[in-house]
Residue, then its C-alpha position, 0 to 999 in steps of 0.5 A: m500498500d503506498e504512502v497517499a492511500q494509506s493517509l487517505i485511510e487513516a483520515q478516512e478512520k479519523a472523520r469516521a471516530l471524529f463523527a462517532e465521538v460528536v454523536a456520542g457527546g453532544l453537539i458542534v460546531p466544526g471549526k472554522l481558522e480563527s476560530e477561538l474568536s466565536t468560541d471565546i464570545h460563545h463563553l462571554a455569552r455564557d457568562r453574561f445570559g446564562l447559556r447552559r454547559h461547564w467549559h473547560k477554557r482557556i480564553a485570552r484574559a488569562g494569557e491562554n489560548t482557548m480549548l474546550g471540552y467538559y471537565d470531567e473528560p480526560e485530557d485525552r478525549r478532550i477535542a479542540a476548539d478549531d474541531v469542535v464546540y458544543l452548544d444548547f441549540g444545534p451545529v453551527f456550521e463554519t466550514w471544513e475544506a483541505d488544511y488539515g494534511r491527513t484529515y481533510v484532504v481533497g482533489s481530482d483522486p475518485v478516492k479522495q473525493r468518495l473521503v471528502a463525500d464521506i465527511e460531506a454526509a458524516f455532516s449531515t447525517f447529524g444535522q438531520r439529526v438535531t432538534g434545534m436550529v443549525l446555523t451554517c456560512a452561507d460563503d461557504p460551499g462545502a458549509e452549504a452543500v451540508a445545509a442543503r440536505l437538512d430541512p429549510e425550516r430549521v437553517r438559517r444562515y451568516g456570511e455576505s451572501t444575498h441568500a444569508d439569513y444575517r448580513l454581513a456588510d459594512v467590514a471595515s479595517r481600524g487597525m487593531a479592530i474591524s468594524f462591521t454590521v449584521t442585518a436581518d429581516r426574520g428572527p427572534f426578534g424581527e428586523i434586524f441592524s447592528q452595528m459591531t466593532v471587534d477588537v480582533p484583526g481581520h475581514h474573517n473575525a468579522l465573519n465569526a463575529t457575525a457566526a456567534f451573534a446569529a447563535a446568540v439572537e436566536l437562542g433569544f438573546a436580544p441583539p444589543r446585550v450580544a452586540a455589547a458581549i462582542a465588543g467586549y471581546r479581547g482576542a485570543r492567544r497566539r492568534m495576531e497576538l501583540k509582542g510588543e512594538a521596537r524601533g517603530v516595528r509591530v510584532l505580532d504572533s498568529y499559530a496560523h499553519h495552514p495556507t486559508e490561515l496564513a492568507a487569512d491572517l496576511r491579509a489583517a495584517r496588510d490592513i493593518a501595516d497600510g493603515t500606518g501609510q508607511g508598512r510592509v508585511i514580513a513574514i516568518f513562518q515556521p513549517h508543523l510536519f513532513s506530510r502537510t508541507r510535502i502536501f501543501a508547499a505551492e498552497f504555503g507559498a502562494a499564500l505567503g506571497l501576500a507578504d512583501e518580505a518571506i522567510v521560512l523557517d525548517v519544518y517542526a516534526a511534533r510528531e513525524d519523522p524527517e523526510p528525505g527531500v522535505s524541508g520549508q526551501l520547498i515552500v519558499d520555491a514556491i513563493p512568487g515575486g522574489h521575496a522569500r528567504f530560507v533560515p533553517d536555524p530560528a537564531r538567526v532570524a532576529g539578526v535576518i530581522d533587526m537588518m530588514a525591518k524599518p519605521g512602520d513596518l510588521v513582522l508577523t511571525m507563524g506556525a504551531g510549533d515552537i515559532t512563539a517563542l522568536g517574536p520577544q526575541l525579536v522586540d529584544a533585537l529592535r530594542g538593541p543597536r543595529e548589528 
């Protein structure tokens, strides 16, 4: 059996196991990039409005990232917020796509297409078992494919699409925040027009906040109270987290480690840098897993092409053994424009940034490995004398 076939079998088994777990355990919110926004806002709704369920939670106010699960679940059976989140009224189908190398694999291969069909069918079956409302992203083809199999009377949609029930519009960057409006023609409170600002950057966060807003309103909470809760959100650790500023250069850190996440965060970084009128976006990416690097090198390269300058470290192995010929150089070779370099030794990055960064620039470290430790080192290097 070749490696691709084995990976597909592993993916199918994992997808089935995940589905079995969530059906046994409760209701589900499949993860979306930057899904901590939605989950943390649901924490705020629980704390302020008395939603049921007891959560294991670690949020930004405590200086941690977010993870959800029942308190009585052993650690090895908890499912991270990127995968599922339990709610009391029904699932929110946001998106799923080819960003977990061995879990969700798509393409023209018939076996891969069958895997995608199996995942879609699993979520559809689960949605059909839910007795409450199902909230789905109208902008995402995968979520819409699932919603099309459900009872339309129980489906509510959110997004920028004209057929969304909760319509996102007027999205505008406000530095490290994003403002937007949400309108609805029907619902528990009739017509809705709500202007909101959330203190995290990026268009994708406006979409996630709209999902949280719609879910809370459908649960029966008044739109002004929900908007106020969203305004109180201050972000999650490692999600465009500001690590410091020196010499007019801001250094942010992100957990992004899939191509779609990288692209979303780099677009957000561009909005922030453009607000200064002179800044560049310098991306520093540490690939996570050899298999993911090999499979998605082209997609990573395209995403990093959104930066003005890109530095790629060597692969953070995590649970995998090295693969011959697979390194960060594969991604560098796929980045268009020639503004990229492979720096396999993280200890050299601070010196590179010290020489490269100019006032107004934004430096963004990205990855699921130990690259998060690099941010403070970059700030310290920028605070010292130039080498």
